C-alpha positions, 0 to 999 in steps of 0.5 A: 866175390868169387876167387878164381883158382889156378888150374891144376896141371893135368897129369894123365896116368894113361896115354893111349896109342893106336895105329892110324886108320890110314897107315899101320906104321904110324900112330895117334898118341892121346895124352889128355886133350892132345892127339899127336902123330907118332911113328910105330915099328916097321912090323906094325902093332903086334900081340906076339912081340919077338926080338928083331921083328920091328913090331910095337907091342900091343900092351900097357907099358909103364914109364920106368925111367928117362934119358937124354943126350949128355951135353945138350943145352935144351932144358928138358922140364921132364916130370922125372929125372933124366939120366944123361947118356954118353959114349959109354951107354948102351942097351943090350939086345942079345937074348942069350946074355944075362944083361938082355934088355938092360942098360950096359956100359960100352964097350960091350961084346954082345949085340947092343944099341948105342944110346948116344947117337949122331941123329936126334932120336935119343936126344930124349927117351923114356924106357917103357916096361916091355919085357923088363920087370918080367923078362923073357929071352927073345920077347923083345927089347929096348921099347922106348918113347923117343924122338922121331926122324923127319917124315915119321919113318917106322921105328924098330918097335918104339913109339916116336914123336916129333921133338917139339911134341916130345918136349911138350908132353915131357912135363906130364910124364912120371914114373908109372905113367902107362902107355897103352898100345891098342 
């Protein structure tokens, strides 16, 4: 008698992100057999990313870490530990500062983004390796995978998914999973 073996959970090493053929500010995210809608940067996909241009970089970006809003009761079931962010967590986007494109503690005098927001965007987020391991001043900062606003308006350069879709793929994301934007 043949025994049925349980199916192993697919752990894709690469997630492909491409602009939608009908709207360059929206994307199609392919992870394993799933294709999900996403919001992309207001500058579309770009090969020449600069700080503040709103472009989503055309690149292969590995997942480095993840974060979630502190105090939420929603279980994350993420494939990697998520750091809880609070009122003192930010991300430096000042090209001239030594902490450029790094997590910072607030209050912070130079230009930065606050990771604890009043909307759902950063309920869950993943830091993608754009200009982090090999940093170049002014080449862009804070490229995250995060939750999209309703209606998928463009991001500042990040990749944003519906909250439901984010929760659906989080168990498959690991440190080193590559998001390839083409």
